[in-house]
N, C-alpha and C positions, 0 to 999 in steps of 0.2 A: 645623445642616448644616455638614459639614466644608468648610473653605475650600480652594480650589485655590491652589497656590503659583505657577502659571503667571500671569504678569502681562500677557499679551498684551492682555487687555481693559481694562487700566488705561490708558484713553485718554479724551480728550475726545471727545464724540460727533461733533463736527464733523470730526474726522480720518477717521471712518468715512464720513460723508456726502461729504466731499471725495474720499476714496478711491474711493467708488462713482462719483462724478462723473468722476474721471479715467479710470476704467475704461470708462464708457459713452461718454466723449468721444474714446476712442482714444488717450489720453495715458498709459496705464499703463506703457509702456516708455520714456517720456521720462526721461532721466537728469537729476536735479536735485542741486544742491549747497545744503546748509543749514549755517549756522554757529550754534554756541552761544557767546554772549558775554554780558557784563553791562556795565552803564553806570556804576555808582557803587559805590565801596567801602563796606561796612557800617561803621557807627560813625565815619564820617569818617576811616577808616584810610588808610594810604599804599599798601596792597596787600591782596590776599586770597590764600587758599591753594586751589589747584585740588583738588577731590575728587570722588568718585562713580564713577570709572572702573571699578572692580572690579564694582560692582553693575550697571553698564551692560553689561559683558562677559557676565555671567551672564544678564542679561535677553535680550540679542541671541541668545545661543546657544539659548535656550529658546523663541524666538518661534514660536508656532503657534496656530491656532484649533482648538478642540475641536468635536465635534459639538454639545455643549451651547451653545457660543458661537454657532455658526451657527444653531441653533434659536432662540436669543434674538434674533438679528438678523432672522431670518425673521418672528418675532412682532412686531417693531417696525414692519415694513412699510417700503416705500421702497427695498428692496434686491433686485435681480434675482437669479434663480437662477444666472445666469451669473457674477455677481459673487461670490455665495456659493461657487460651485464654485472660483473663483479663490482665495478665502480658504482653502478646504479644503486646498490644497496650498501655502499661504503659508509662506515662510521669507525671511530676510534674505540678499540676494545681493550687497549693495553693499560699499563701502569706508568705513572710518572712520579718521580721524586724530585724535589727542587729545594734549593736554599731560599728562604723567604726574602722578599724584596726588602731592601734597606740594610741588608747584612754586609759588612765589610768582607771582601773576599780577596783571594790571592791567586796568582798564576798556577796552573796545573791541577787545581782541585775541581772536581765535577760540580758545576753550578746546577746542573739539571741532568737527570738520567731518564731515558725512555726504555721501557721494556714492553715490546709489542710484537705482533706478527710482522714479519720483515717488510711487507709492502707499506703497512701503516707507519712503521717507524721511519721508513725512508721518505715517505711523502711529506712528513711534517718538518723536515730538515730546514728548508729555506725560511719558513715563517718563524720558527723557534729562534734561529740565529738572528733574523732581522730584529725581533723584539728585544732579545737579550743584548745584542751588540749596540743598538742605538740607545736604548734607555739606560743601560749601565754606563755608557760613555757620558751621557749628559748628567746623570746623577753624580758621577765621579767628579766631573768638572765643576758642577755647582757646589759640591762639598768643598773643593779647594777654594773656590771664590768666597764662599761663606766663611770659611775658617780664616781667610786672609783679612776679612772685614772685622774680625775680633769682636764679635757680639753686635756689630751694627747690622741693621737690616739690609738685605740684598733683594731687590726686585728683579724678576726676569722680564726683560723687555724685547725678546728676540723674535717674535712671531713672523715679522715681515722679512727676516733674513733666514728663516728656517728652510730646510730643504723639502718643502711640501707641507700640505695641511696636516697630515698625521704627525709629521715631525714637530710641527708647532705645538699641537695639542698634547701629544704624549711627551714631548720634550719639556713642556711646561710642568706637567705632572712629575716627571723625573727630577727636574730642577728643584721643585718644591720639596720633594721627599729628601733630596740631597742637601737641603739647607736654605734654599731661597725662601723669603718670607711671603712672597706674593708673585703674581704674574700679570702682565698686561693682557693676556689671552683670555677673553671672555668665555670662549668655548671650553677651555680647561676648567673654568669655574663651574659652568653648567654641567659638564660631564663628570668631573672628578672632585669638585669642591676645592679647587685651588683658588685662594682668594684673589679676585681680580682687582686691579688698582690702576689708576692713571689720572692725569689732570688735563694738560694741554700740550699742544705742539706749537712751534714757532708760527705756524699759519694762523693760529688764533690771534696772536699779537699783530700780525701783519694785516689782517682783515680790517682792523680798526684804524682810525686816522692817527692815533698816537698810542704809545705804550701804556700810559696812565689810564686812558679810557678803556683799553683792553683789560687791564688789571681790575678796574672798578666793575666792569661788566661781569667778570668771572666771580669776584667777591660777592656780588649781590646774590649769586646762585649758590654759593658755597660758604655760608657764614660759619658752619661748624668746623670745617676743615678746608682752609684756603691755602693752596700751594701754587706759587707763581714762578713761571719760567723767566729768568732774568737776563739771559744772554743774547736776546734777539738783536739788540743794537750795541749796548755797552754795559757790561755788568756793573761796574763801579760808578760810572757817571750817571746812568739813567735807571738801570734795572733795579738795583738795590734801593736807591732813593725813592723810586716810584712805588716799590713794594712796601716800604715803610710807611709812605703816605696812606696807602690803601689799608694796611693793617691798623693804623691809627684811626682811620675813618670808620672802618667796619668792625673792628675788634673781634675777629673770629676766635672761636674757642681754641682751635689749633691752627698754627701757621707754619709755613715753610717756603723756602725758595729752592729752585733747582738751577744748577749751572751745567751746561751741556757742551761747552767749548772753551778753548783757551787754556791757559795754564791754571788748571782747576785747583791745584794745591795753593798757589799764590792767591788766586781770586777768593778761595774759600776763607783763607786767613784774614784777608782784607775785609771781606763781607762780614765775617764774624765780629770783627772789631767795630765796624759801622753799626751793626745790629745791636751789639751790647752797649755802645755809647749812647744809643737812642732808646734804651730800655727794653729792647726786644730779645731778652735773654732766652725766652722760651721758643723763639723761632728756630726751626731746624733747617739744616743745609743738606740738600740732596745733590749728589754728583752722578752724571752719566757721561756717555761718549766713549765707546770702544774700550771699555775697561775689561781687565782680567785680574787674576789673583796677583800677578807680579806688579802691575800698575797700582792696584789697591794697596798692596803691602808697602810699596815705595812711597806712596802718598801719605800713608799713616806714619811711616818712619820720618817723614819730613814735616810732621805735625800739621797735616791738613785738617782743617776744622770741618769735617764732614760727619754727618750723623747717619746717613744711609746712602746706598748706591743703587743705581739702575744699570743692569748689565744686559746687553743684547747679544750681538752676533757671536762674540767670543765664548759665550756660554751655550747658546742654543745649537751651535754647530761644533762646539769643542774645537775651535779653529786651530789651536796649537797642536792638537793630536786627534784628527778627525776619524780615526779608525780604531775600533776596540779590538778586533782580531779574534773574536770567539770562533771556535770550530766545533764540528759535530762529527764524532768519530765512533765507528763500530768498535766495541771493546769485548763483546762476547756473543755467543749464540748458544741455544739450548739444543742438545742432541741426546735423544733417549733419556730425557728427564734430567740430564746433567748440564751444568753450565760449563761451556768450553771457552776459555779466554782467547781473544784475538789481539794481535798487536800490529801496528804499522811501524816499519823500520825505515830509517832515513840516515843518509850520511850526515845530515844536520841533526845533531844529537837532541836538540830541543824539540824536534818534531817526532821523536820516537814516543809513541803513546804509552800510557799506563794501562795495562790490560785488565780485563775482568770486571765483574760487578762489584762496585766499591762503595765506600762511605767515607766521609770526611769528619774527623773528630777534632774539636777545638779544646785545647787545654788552657785552663785559667789558674792563675796563682791565687790561692785561698786568702792570702794576707792582703792582696791589693785588688782582687777581682779583675786584673788585667790579663788579656790574652797573651800567652807566651809562645804557643806553637800550634800548628794544625798537623794532623797526621792522616794521610790517606791510606786506608786499609781495605782488605777484602770484606765484603758485606757480612760474612758470617764469623769474622774474627771477634774474639772477646779478650779482655784483659782485666786484671784485678785492680779496679780503681782504688787509688790510695797507696798502692805499692809503687815504689820508684819505677818510672818508665823511661827507657833509654831511647832517645831519638838520634838520628844520624843523617848527615847530608847525603842524598841519593847519588850525587856525583863524586863527592870526596868522602868516602865512607868512614875514613879515620876521624873525621870531625864528628864527635859524639858528645851528647850532653844528657845527664840524668835529670828528669823532672820529678820533683818531690813536692809534697804539700799542695796538691792541685785538685781541681774538680774538672769535669769534662761535659761537653755538650755535642751531640750529633747534629751537624749543621743542616742536612737535608731532611725534609719532612714529606710524607706521602701527600700527593696532590690528586692523582687519579688511581683508582683500583678497578681493574677490569672495565675500564671506560667510564666509571662513575666518579664524579667529583666527591672527594672526601675531605676537602680542605675548605675551611670557612675563610673567605677572602676578607681581610681587614679593610677598614676605610683608609682613604689617603692620609687622613690625620693620624690614625693609629700607626701606619707605616712610617710616617715622618718622625713621630715620637720614638718608635722603635729604632730607627736609624740613628737618631741622636744618642740614644742609650748605648747602642752598640759601638758607636765611634768613641764613646767615653771609655770603652774597655781597651782601646789601643793606646800604647805608649806614645808620648809626644814625639819620640824619635822616629816612630813609624810614620807619623803624620807630617814630617818635614817636607817642604817643597823641593829642596835641593838635597841630594845624596841621603835619602831616607834610610833608616836602618832596615836591613833585609829581614823580614819576618820569616820564621822557620816554617816551611811547608815540606814535610818529610814523608817518606813512604814507610809503612810498617815493614818489618823484616820479612814477613811472608810475601807481601806484594813485591818487594824489591827482588827477592829470590825468584819469584815467578817470572818477573820481567827479564831477569838475566837468563833464565832457562829458555824462554821463548826467543830471545835474541840469539843465543847460542844455537838453538835449533834451526835458525834460518841463516846462519852465517855463510853457508855455501851457496846461497842463491844470488 
């Protein structure tokens, strides 16, 4: 059976049962506010990279229930014909604000806010979290790996190990925006302009009677850029010597070898010496084989002679931290034209939500253009920019700091207004460039892999006070 590309039914079933309940309870027109945020950086990192917005825009624009969808729900039982008629004409009519893709973000701040009639706001929960969680996770991992490579190109090689086709394609896009230079995934190139790259597998070598013949056959076809995989049999005894013979014979404009197994650090140094001794100073060395940021960092510390890296499963699955942990929480409703904040309280203090319709403001040091703190505040709060601004730790309120000589930026931008798209989606290349620019605004201490500096994400005094009042008001429950 051919699958539909309409993702409206990609919901958790409780969103439909709650939607039906809101409808039958007369709450379908109640305006609700939901925030998407996360609580902890993956891999113990100092930050994450916001992703998933383009997929969300495409999803929102195509939201509708088909007759087949309605028939399915009718067959499940428990849904009135009046509710099904409501779904028949369903479309998103609300507002969405989001932090643009490629922005470094931190735990606790709203990455995306939905303001919409309650049923609409509830029904989009699963897909929004799916897109934000997966793509932010991969972009964050790719950024770590790219930074470990210290300017050397990193290629994303993970399609065959991804968790499904969309994970391969959207993961390749996220990895490219996060810092990878290219991807092996052709579909990601077709759909999103992620440069596709690739040369040969070991099977190419094995098909021919000997390695030299295989290299020659490949070089005949790729005289401009010839890259040879040298570890099928023996890197130093046959792979590199045969590659040099072929490079000498065909004289390609660009040449490289790839090592995919063994002690790559040692082999790369030996291979580099052999290439240089024979005049192939311009030949590049590519490394692959279950790499991640820690292995790459160690290899370079040990003076591995590697010019670029191919990274597969550990990037495309974020193997070391496979869950991003984003959540979708109700933070306010509108009653009689007024915004009424809502809070979720838990014995686990990190799960107590920040109530109300909010915005996140990033403060930058004027002298360095580095980000120094984010402050989450109520949407209608104002302050005199340029005047000293005091921030404080929301948990340890005596920890305070005055920020001076700064400028600010509101992180989230309008995406949808009354169901209409008001945001111009940038190209993949533009988002990638923006991500790099934004990473440059973070101090190196925040970008450390181990024990990074904790970036300040504080609450405004008004928001903190509101939160405490709501907690106090529920303390007897």
